[in-house]
FIDO-596511 format. One line per 4 residues: their letters; for each residue x, y, z of N, C-alpha, C, O. Coordinates in steps of 0.1 Angstrom, whole numbers. Example, Ala and Ser with C-alpha at 12.3 -4.5 7.8 and 13.67 -1.06 7.14 Angstrom:
2
AS	132/-57/78/123/-45/78/132/-33/78/142/-33/85; 128/-22/71/137/-11/71/129/0/79/134/11/80 .
//
This chain:
325
XXXX	-237/-82/198/-244/-76/186/-246/-61/188/-247/-56/199; -245/-54/177/-247/-40/177/-260/-36/171/-265/-41/161; -267/-26/177/-280/-22/173/-279/-13/161/-273/-2/162; -285/-17/150/-285/-8/138/-299/-3/135/-302/0/124 .
XXXX	-307/-2/146/-321/2/143/-324/17/143/-334/21/137; -315/25/148/-317/39/147/-311/45/134/-302/40/128; -317/57/130/-314/63/117/-310/77/118/-312/84/129; -303/82/108/-299/96/107/-312/105/106/-322/101/100 .
XXXX	-311/116/114/-323/125/114/-325/133/101/-335/139/99; -315/133/92/-316/140/80/-319/131/68/-329/133/61; -310/121/65/-312/113/53/-318/99/56/-321/92/47; -321/96/69/-327/84/74/-319/71/71/-324/60/71 .
XXXX	-306/73/69/-297/61/67/-296/54/80/-296/60/91; -294/41/80/-292/33/92/-278/37/98/-269/39/91; -278/38/111/-266/42/118/-262/30/128/-271/24/134; -249/28/129/-244/20/140/-244/29/153/-242/41/152 .
XXXX	-247/22/164/-248/30/176/-235/37/180/-234/45/189; -224/32/174/-211/38/177/-207/49/167/-197/55/169; -215/51/157/-212/62/147/-214/75/154/-224/78/160; -204/84/151/-205/98/156/-212/106/146/-218/116/149 .
XXXX	-210/103/133/-216/110/122/-222/100/112/-218/88/111; -232/105/105/-239/96/95/-228/94/83/-223/104/78; -225/82/80/-216/79/69/-221/83/55/-213/84/46; -234/86/54/-240/90/41/-240/105/39/-236/109/28 .
XXXX	-244/112/49/-246/127/47/-237/135/56/-236/147/55; -231/129/66/-222/136/75/-228/143/87/-222/149/95; -242/141/89/-249/147/100/-244/141/113/-243/129/114; -243/149/123/-239/144/136/-250/134/141/-262/138/141 .
XXXX	-246/123/146/-256/112/149/-261/114/164/-253/117/172; -274/112/166/-279/112/180/-275/99/186/-274/89/180; -272/99/200/-267/87/206/-276/84/218/-279/92/226; -279/71/219/-287/66/230/-277/58/238/-273/47/234 .
XXXX	-274/62/250/-265/55/259/-271/44/267/-264/39/276; -283/40/265/-289/30/273/-283/17/272/-284/8/281; -276/14/260/-269/1/259/-255/1/264/-249/-9/264; -251/12/269/-238/13/276/-226/13/267/-215/11/271 .
XXXX	-228/17/254/-217/18/244/-214/33/242/-223/40/237; -202/37/246/-199/51/245/-194/54/231/-185/47/225; -199/64/224/-195/68/211/-181/74/211/-177/79/222; -174/74/200/-161/80/199/-163/95/201/-174/101/198 .
XXXX	-152/102/204/-153/116/207/-152/124/194/-149/119/183; -155/137/195/-154/146/183/-144/157/186/-141/160/198; -139/163/176/-131/175/177/-134/185/166/-139/181/155; -131/197/167/-133/207/157/-121/208/148/-110/211/152 .
XXXX	-124/205/135/-113/205/125/-114/218/118/-124/222/113; -102/225/117/-101/237/109/-92/235/97/-85/225/96; -92/245/89/-84/245/76/-87/232/69/-77/225/65; -99/229/66/-104/217/60/-104/219/44/-109/229/39 .
XXXX	-100/209/37/-100/209/23/-104/195/18/-101/185/24; -111/195/6/-113/182/-1/-107/183/-14/-109/193/-22; -99/173/-18/-92/172/-30/-102/169/-41/-109/159/-40; -102/177/-52/-111/174/-63/-105/164/-73/-112/159/-82 .
XXXX	-92/160/-70/-86/150/-78/-88/136/-73/-93/127/-81; -85/133/-60/-87/120/-55/-98/119/-45/-101/108/-40; -104/130/-41/-115/130/-31/-111/130/-17/-120/128/-8; -98/131/-13/-94/130/1/-99/142/8/-99/154/4 .
XXXX	-104/140/20/-108/150/30/-98/151/40/-95/141/47; -92/163/42/-81/164/51/-81/178/58/-87/187/53; -74/179/69/-72/191/76/-57/195/74/-48/187/76; -55/208/69/-42/212/65/-34/220/76/-41/225/85 .
XXXX	-21/220/75/-13/228/83/-17/243/81/-17/248/70; -21/249/92/-26/263/92/-15/272/87/-18/284/82; -2/268/88/9/277/84/12/276/69/21/283/64; 6/266/62/10/264/48/6/276/39/-5/281/40 .
XXXX	16/279/31/13/290/21/7/286/8/-1/292/2; 12/274/3/7/268/-9/2/254/-5/8/247/3; -9/250/-11/-16/238/-8/-15/228/-20/-18/232/-32; -11/216/-17/-11/205/-28/-15/192/-21/-10/189/-10 .
XXXX	-24/185/-27/-28/172/-21/-16/163/-19/-9/160/-29; -14/158/-7/-3/149/-5/-5/135/-11/5/128/-13; -17/132/-14/-20/119/-20/-18/118/-35/-13/108/-40; -23/128/-42/-22/127/-57/-15/139/-63/-13/139/-75 .
XXXX	-11/149/-55/-4/161/-60/-12/171/-66/-7/181/-71; -25/170/-66/-34/180/-72/-34/193/-64/-33/193/-52; -36/204/-71/-37/217/-65/-51/222/-64/-55/232/-59; -60/213/-70/-75/216/-70/-81/212/-57/-87/201/-56 .
XXXX	-79/220/-47/-84/217/-33/-96/227/-30/-94/239/-31; -107/221/-26/-119/229/-23/-120/231/-8/-121/222/0; -119/244/-4/-120/247/10/-134/243/16/-144/243/9; -133/239/28/-145/235/36/-146/242/49/-136/246/54 .
XXXX	-158/244/54/-160/251/66/-155/243/78/-154/231/77; -152/250/89/-148/243/101/-159/233/105/-171/237/104; -156/221/109/-166/211/113/-161/202/123/-149/200/126; -171/195/129/-168/185/139/-164/172/131/-171/168/122 .
XXXX	-153/166/135/-149/153/129/-145/143/140/-144/147/152; -144/131/137/-141/121/146/-127/123/152/-117/126/145; -126/123/165/-113/126/172/-106/113/174/-112/103/179; -93/112/171/-85/100/174/-83/99/190/-82/109/197 .
XXXX	-83/87/194/-81/85/208/-66/86/211/-62/91/222; -57/82/202/-43/83/203/-37/88/190/-43/86/179; -26/94/191/-18/98/179/-4/94/181/3/97/191; 2/87/171/16/83/172/24/93/165/23/96/153 .
XXXX	33/100/172/41/111/166/51/105/156/55/94/155; 56/115/147/66/111/137/80/109/145/83/117/154; 87/99/141/100/96/146/111/99/136/122/103/139; 107/97/123/116/99/112/114/113/106/103/117/104 .
XXXX	125/120/104/124/133/96/124/131/81/125/119/77; 124/142/74/123/141/59/136/134/54/135/126/45; 147/138/59/160/132/54/160/117/56/164/109/47; 156/112/68/156/98/70/145/90/61/148/79/57 .
XXXX	134/97/59/124/91/50/129/90/36/127/79/30; 136/100/31/142/99/17/152/88/17/153/80/7; 160/87/27/170/76/27/164/62/27/168/53/21; 153/61/35/146/48/35/140/45/22/140/33/17 .
XXXX	135/55/15/129/53/1/140/49/-8/137/39/-16; 151/55/-8/162/51/-18/167/37/-15/171/30/-24; 168/34/-2/173/20/1/163/10/-4/167/-1/-9; 150/13/-3/139/4/-8/140/3/-23/138/-8/-29 .
XXXX	142/14/-30/143/14/-45/155/6/-50/155/0/-61; 165/5/-42/177/-2/-46/175/-17/-44/184/-25/-49; 165/-22/-38/162/-36/-37/154/-41/-49/147/-33/-55; 154/-54/-51/145/-59/-62/153/-62/-74/158/-53/-81 .
XXXX	154/-74/-78/163/-78/-89/158/-72/-102/166/-68/-111; 145/-71/-104/139/-67/-117/138/-52/-118/132/-47/-128; 142/-44/-109/142/-29/-110/154/-24/-117/164/-31/-117; 153/-13/-124/164/-7/-131/176/-5/-121/174/-1/-110 .
XXXX	188/-8/-126/200/-7/-117/202/7/-112/208/9/-101; 199/17/-120/201/31/-116/189/38/-110/189/50/-108; 179/30/-106/167/36/-100/170/44/-87/165/55/-86; 177/38/-78/179/45/-65/186/58/-67/184/67/-60 .
XXXX	196/58/-76/204/70/-78/198/80/-86/199/92/-83; 190/76/-96/184/86/-105/170/90/-102/165/100/-109; 164/84/-93/150/88/-89/150/102/-83/158/105/-74; 142/111/-88/141/125/-84/129/127/-75/117/125/-80 .
XXXX	131/130/-63/120/132/-53/113/145/-57/119/156/-57; 100/145/-59/92/156/-63/82/161/-53/77/172/-54; 80/152/-42/71/156/-32/73/148/-20/75/136/-20; 73/154/-8/74/148/5/65/155/14/66/167/17 .
XXXX	55/148/20/46/154/30/44/145/42/41/133/40; 46/150/54/42/142/66/27/143/68/22/154/70; 20/132/68/6/131/69/2/121/80/8/110/81; -7/125/89/-13/116/98/-24/109/92/-34/115/88 .
XXXX	-23/95/91/-33/87/84/-42/80/94/-37/75/104; -55/80/91/-64/74/101/-65/58/100/-65/53/89; -65/52/112/-67/38/113/-77/35/125/-79/43/134; -83/23/124/-90/18/135/-82/7/142/-75/-1/135 .
XXXX	-81/6/155/-74/-4/162/-84/-13/169/-92/-9/177; -83/-26/166/-93/-36/171/-86/-45/180/-74/-48/179; -93/-50/190/-89/-61/199/-101/-70/202/-112/-66/202; -98/-83/204/-109/-93/206/-103/-106/212/-91/-108/211 .
XXXX	-112/-113/218/-109/-127/222/-116/-137/213/-127/-133/208; -111/-149/211/-117/-158/203/-118/-172/209/-110/-176/218; -128/-179/206/-130/-193/210/-134/-201/197/-144/-199/192; -125/-209/192/-126/-216/179/-126/-231/180/-118/-237/187 .
XXXX	-136/-237/173/-136/-251/171/-132/-254/157/-136/-247/147; -123/-264/155/-117/-266/142/-118/-281/139/-118/-290/147; -119/-284/126/-118/-298/121/-108/-298/109/-107/-288/102; -101/-309/107/-92/-310/96/-88/-325/93/-91/-333/102 .
XXXX	-82/-328/82/-77/-341/79/-62/-340/80/-56/-331/74; -56/-349/87/-41/-350/88/-35/-361/80/-41/-372/79; -23/-358/74/-16/-369/67/-9/-379/76/-5/-389/72; -8/-376/89/-2/-385/99/-13/-394/105/-20/-390/114 .
XXXX	-13/-406/99/-24/-415/103/-19/-424/115/-6/-426/116; -28/-430/123/-24/-440/133/-17/-452/127/-20/-456/116; -9/-459/135/-3/-472/130/-14/-482/126/-23/-484/133; -12/-488/115/-21/-498/110/-32/-493/102/-40/-500/96 .
XXXX	-34/-479/101/-45/-474/94/-43/-475/79/-31/-474/74; -53/-478/71/-52/-480/57/-54/-467/49/-49/-465/38; -62/-458/55/-65/-445/48/-52/-436/48/-44/-437/57; -52/-427/39/-40/-418/38/-43/-405/46/-33/-398/49 .
XXXX	-55/-403/50/-59/-391/58/-66/-395/71/-74/-405/70; -64/-388/81/-70/-391/94/-77/-378/99/-71/-368/101; -91/-379/102/-98/-368/106/-94/-364/121/-92/-372/129; -94/-351/123/-90/-345/136/-100/-334/140/-105/-328/131 .
XXXX	-101/-331/152/-109/-320/157/-103/-314/170/-96/-321/177; -106/-301/172/-101/-295/185/-106/-281/187/-115/-277/179; -101/-275/197/-105/-261/199/-93/-252/203/-83/-258/207; -95/-239/201/-84/-230/204/-90/-217/209/-100/-212/204 .
XXXX	-83/-212/219/-87/-198/224/-76/-189/221/-64/-192/224; -79/-177/216/-69/-167/213/-73/-153/218/-84/-151/222; -63/-145/218/-65/-131/222/-57/-122/213/-45/-124/211; -64/-112/206/-57/-104/196/-58/-89/201/-69/-85/205 .
XXXX	-47/-83/199/-46/-69/203/-40/-61/191/-32/-66/183; -44/-48/191/-37/-39/181/-38/-43/167/-28/-41/159; -49/-48/163/-51/-52/149/-56/-39/141/-66/-33/145; -48/-35/131/-51/-22/124/-59/-24/112/-56/-33/103 .
XXXX	-69/-15/110/-77/-15/98/-77/0/93/-80/9/100; -72/2/81/-71/15/75/-84/22/74/-94/16/70; -85/35/77/-97/43/76/-95/54/66/-102/64/67; -86/53/56/-83/63/46/-92/61/34/-95/49/31 .
XXXX	-97/72/28/-105/71/16/-96/70/3/-101/67/-7; -83/72/5/-74/73/-7/-65/61/-7/-63/55/-18; -58/58/4/-49/47/4/-56/34/3/-67/32/9; -50/25/-5/-57/12/-6/-54/3/6/-45/6/13 .
XXXX	-62/-8/8/-59/-17/19/-45/-23/18/-39/-25/28; -41/-25/6/-27/-31/5/-17/-21/10/-7/-25/16; -19/-8/7/-9/2/11/-10/4/27/1/5/33; -22/5/32/-23/7/47/-18/-5/54/-12/-4/65 .
XXXX	-20/-17/49/-14/-29/55/1/-30/53/8/-35/62; 6/-26/41/20/-26/39/28/-17/48/40/-20/49; 22/-7/53/29/2/62/31/-4/76/40/1/84; 23/-14/80/24/-20/93/36/-28/95/42/-33/85 .
XXXX	41/-30/107/34/-26/120/38/-12/124/48/-6/120; 29/-7/133/32/5/141/32/1/155/26/-9/159; 40/8/163/41/5/178/32/15/185/36/27/187; 20/11/188/10/19/193/13/24/208/7/34/212 .
XXXX	22/17/215/25/22/228/31/35/228/32/42/239; 36/40/217/42/53/216/32/64/214/36/76/213; 19/60/212/9/70/210/6/79/222/9/75/233; 2/91/219/-1/101/229/-15/107/227/-20/106/216 .
XXXX	-21/112/237/-35/119/235/-33/130/224/-23/137/224; -44/132/216/-43/142/205/-40/156/210/-34/164/203; -44/159/222/-42/173/227/-27/176/230/-24/187/232; -19/165/230/-5/168/233/3/171/220/14/175/221 .
XXXX	-4/170/208/2/174/196/-5/186/190/-17/188/192; 2/194/182/-4/205/176/-10/201/162/-4/204/152; -22/195/162/-28/191/150/-33/202/141/-35/200/129; -35/214/147/-39/225/139/-28/229/129/-31/235/118 .
XXXX	-15/226/132/-4/229/123/2/216/118/14/214/118; -7/207/114/-2/194/108/-13/190/98/-24/195/98; -9/181/89/-18/176/79/-22/162/83/-14/154/86; -35/161/84/-41/147/88/-53/145/79/-62/154/77 .
XXXX	-55/132/75/-67/129/68/-78/125/78/-75/119/88; -90/130/75/-101/127/84/-106/113/81/-104/107/71; -112/107/92/-117/94/91/-128/92/80/-138/99/81; -125/84/70/-135/82/59/-142/68/60/-152/66/53 .
XXXX	-136/59/68/-142/46/69/-149/45/83/-141/44/93; -162/45/84/-168/44/97/-165/31/104/-161/21/97; -167/30/117/-163/18/124/-171/6/119/-166/-5/119; -184/8/116/-192/-3/112/-188/-10/99/-190/-21/97 .
XXXX	-180/-2/90/-175/-8/78/-161/-14/81/-157/-23/73; -154/-9/91/-141/-14/94/-142/-27/102/-134/-36/101; -154/-29/109/-155/-40/118/-155/-54/110/-148/-63/114; -162/-55/98/-162/-68/91/-148/-71/86/-144/-82/85 .
XXXX	-140/-60/82/-126/-63/78/-118/-68/90/-109/-77/88; -120/-63/102/-113/-68/113/-117/-82/116/-108/-91/120; -130/-85/115/-135/-99/118/-128/-109/108/-124/-120/112; -128/-105/95/-121/-113/85/-107/-116/88/-102/-127/86 .
XXXX	-100/-105/93/-86/-107/96/-84/-116/108/-74/-124/108; -92/-115/118/-92/-124/130/-94/-138/126/-87/-147/131; -104/-141/118/-107/-154/113/-95/-160/106/-92/-172/107; -89/-152/97/-77/-157/90/-65/-161/100/-59/-171/98 .
XXXX	-64/-152/110/-53/-155/120/-57/-168/128/-48/-175/132; -69/-170/131/-73/-182/138/-71/-194/130/-67/-205/135; -73/-193/117/-71/-205/108/-56/-208/108/-52/-220/109; -47/-198/108/-33/-201/109/-29/-207/122/-21/-216/123 .
XXXX	-35/-202/133/-32/-207/147/-37/-222/148/-29/-230/154; -48/-225/143/-54/-239/144/-46/-249/135/-45/-260/138; -40/-244/124/-32/-252/115/-20/-258/122/-16/-269/119; -15/-251/132/-3/-256/140/-7/-269/148/2/-276/152 .
XXXX	-20/-271/151/-24/-283/159/-25/-295/150/-27/-306/156; -24/-294/137/-26/-306/128/-12/-311/124/-4/-304/118; -9/-323/129/5/-329/125/5/-332/111/-5/-336/104; 17/-331/105/19/-335/91/13/-325/82/11/-313/85 .
XXXX	9/-329/70/1/-321/61/-14/-320/65/-19/-330/71; -20/-309/61/-34/-308/65/-42/-305/52/-38/-298/43; -55/-310/52/-64/-306/42/-78/-304/49/-80/-309/60; -86/-297/41/-100/-295/46/-101/-289/60/-109/-292/68 .
XXXX	-92/-280/63/-92/-273/76/-103/-263/76/-104/-254/68; -112/-265/86/-124/-257/88/-124/-251/102/-121/-258/111; -127/-238/103/-127/-232/116/-141/-225/119/-146/-219/109; -146/-227/130/-158/-220/135/-154/-211/146/-152/-215/157 .
XXXX	-153/-198/143/-147/-188/152/-158/-180/159/-167/-174/153; -158/-180/172/-167/-172/180/-158/-160/185/-149/-162/193; -161/-148/181/-154/-136/185/-161/-130/197/-173/-127/197; -153/-127/208/-159/-122/220/-152/-109/223/-140/-107/220 .
XXXX	-159/-100/230/-153/-87/235/-146/-79/224/-135/-74/226; -152/-79/212/-146/-71/201/-148/-56/204/-159/-51/206; -137/-49/204/-138/-34/206/-127/-27/198/-119/-34/192; -128/-14/197/-120/-7/188/-119/8/192/-127/13/200 .
XXXX	-109/15/187/-107/29/189/-100/35/178/-92/28/171; -102/48/175/-95/54/163/-82/60/167/-80/65/178; -72/59/158/-59/65/159/-55/72/147/-60/69/136; -45/81/148/-38/87/137/-24/82/137/-17/83/147 .
XXXX	-19/78/125/-5/72/125/3/80/115/-2/84/105; 16/81/118/25/90/109/30/83/96/35/72/97; 28/90/85/32/84/72/38/95/64/32/106/62; 50/93/58/55/102/48/50/98/35/52/87/30 .
XXXX	42/106/29/37/104/15/46/111/5/47/123/5; 52/103/-3/63/108/-12/60/105/-27/53/95/-29; 66/112/-36/65/109/-50/78/112/-56/86/121/-52; 82/103/-66/95/105/-72/93/103/-87/84/96/-92 .
XXXX	101/109/-95/101/108/-110/113/100/-115/124/102/-110; 110/91/-124/120/83/-130/116/81/-145/106/75/-148; 125/86/-153/123/85/-168/109/90/-172/101/83/-179; 105/102/-167/93/109/-171/80/102/-165/69/105/-170 .
XXXX	82/93/-156/70/87/-149/71/91/-134/82/91/-129; 59/93/-128/59/96/-114/53/84/-106/42/78/-110; 59/81/-95/55/69/-87/53/74/-73/59/83/-68; 43/68/-66/40/71/-52/47/61/-42/47/49/-44 .
XXXX	53/67/-32/59/59/-21/54/63/-8/51/75/-5; 52/53/1/47/56/15/58/51/24/63/40/23; 61/59/34/71/55/44/65/57/58/60/67/62; 66/46/65/61/46/79/70/56/87/82/55/88 .
XXXX	63/66/92/70/77/99/76/74/113/82/82/119; 73/61/117/78/57/130/89/47/128/100/48/135; 88/37/119/98/26/117/106/27/105/116/21/104; 102/35/95/109/36/82/105/25/72/111/24/62 .
XXXX	95/17/75/90/7/66/85/13/53/78/24/55; 87/8/42/84/14/29/74/5/21/76/-7/21; 65/11/15/56/4/5/53/14/-6/53/26/-4; 51/9/-18/48/18/-29/50/11/-42/50/-2/-43 .
XXXX	52/18/-53/53/13/-66/67/17/-72/73/27/-68; 72/8/-81/85/10/-87/85/5/-101/78/-5/-104; 93/11/-110/93/6/-124/100/-8/-125/108/-11/-116; 98/-15/-136/105/-28/-138/114/-26/-150/110/-19/-160 .
XXXX	126/-32/-150/135/-32/-161/131/-44/-170/134/-55/-167; 125/-41/-181/121/-52/-190/132/-58/-197/131/-70/-201; 144/-52/-197/156/-58/-202/160/-69/-193/165/-80/-198; 159/-67/-180/163/-77/-170/153/-89/-171/157/-100/-170 .
XXXX	140/-85/-173/130/-96/-174/132/-104/-186/132/-117/-185; 135/-98/-197/138/-105/-210/151/-114/-208/151/-126/-213; 161/-109/-202/173/-116/-199/171/-128/-191/176/-139/-193; 162/-127/-180/159/-138/-171/151/-149/-179/154/-161/-177 .
XXXX	142/-145/-187/134/-154/-195/143/-162/-205/142/-174/-206; 152/-155/-211/161/-161/-221/170/-171/-213/173/-182/-219; 175/-167/-201/183/-176/-194/176/-189/-190/181/-200/-190; 163/-187/-186/155/-199/-182/153/-208/-194/154/-220/-193 .
XXXX	150/-202/-206/148/-210/-218/161/-217/-222/160/-229/-226; 172/-210/-220/185/-217/-224/187/-229/-214/192/-239/-219; 184/-227/-201/186/-238/-192/177/-249/-195/181/-261/-194; 164/-246/-198/155/-257/-202/159/-264/-214/158/-277/-215 .
XXXX	164/-257/-224/169/-263/-237/181/-272/-234/181/-283/-239; 190/-267/-225/201/-276/-222/197/-288/-215/203/-299/-217; 187/-287/-206/182/-299/-199/176/-309/-208/178/-321/-207; 168/-304/-218/162/-313/-228/172/-320/-236/171/-332/-240 .
XXXX	183/-313/-240/194/-319/-248/201/-330/-240/204/-341/-246; 203/-327/-228/210/-338/-219/201/-350/-218/206/-361/-219; 188/-348/-216/179/-359/-214/178/-367/-228/178/-379/-227; 179/-360/-239/179/-366/-252/191/-375/-254/190/-386/-259 .
XXXX	203/-369/-250/215/-377/-251/215/-389/-242/220/-400/-247; 210/-388/-230/209/-400/-221/200/-411/-227/203/-423/-226; 188/-406/-232/179/-416/-238/185/-423/-250/184/-435/-252; 192/-415/-259/198/-421/-271/210/-430/-268/213/-440/-275 .
X	217/-427/-256/228/-435/-253/224/-448/-246/233/-455/-242 .
//
């Protein structure tokens, strides 16, 4: 359990003992090390801006001549003073360059039956920015007791379902929870996996001349998301112990040794225009995995619906002929 009894010295909001800053007002949090929990480290962030369009707080490349928010494209960026921010424990460098990221985007646009046939060729790239996006990395051990009903009953049993129970021990490493204020959980999850063993200490990279989003989701808010993810994984793991079909699967998960650390991960944030509409695309800067939005060809959708209706009508006619015959 984590002690939530101490408060911010300025706004009096409750603080997690692992919080480096107050999540409400940003004041640096006092830390009591008597419980043996070391807070995350801090670093001095320079060239700080907050986007007035989407609210993203980021540190910009000091060499940049013109500034545009990589998340929403806004030029309304409000400068902020140098400040202490949460320091990542590891940073995964970019492996894909801009050319490879655009190629991965076009390959992704070319997939999908209901997308316009000319989408990959006619999409006009209007923005590409390499951005380090914040994540929390969680690891934990689990001890789970489970109960379920199995469709595989013992010989001679009259019931259709047979109750079962058991236990399972698991170990989970490198579970990622997004700490971005702009990207949605679906987007940050869609970029995974990342290979964290390629990460390096932040001092080995020139973050002063890079764009990175500052951590916007404190650890105490990321922790429930990690717990929910672990419980879902445990339910999947316990399902494998139930022979046949299963119903009423219940898991009681005890999570042990839950720990986490902050990382920055490489993401190409891109935008493309197609038929006067702009769409956002995210490309994993390490693996080339793509997630984002794409237009739908309603002509293809209409054709598919008409084809299904024609098939259904033909089936009904055949059934009618068989009945009448």
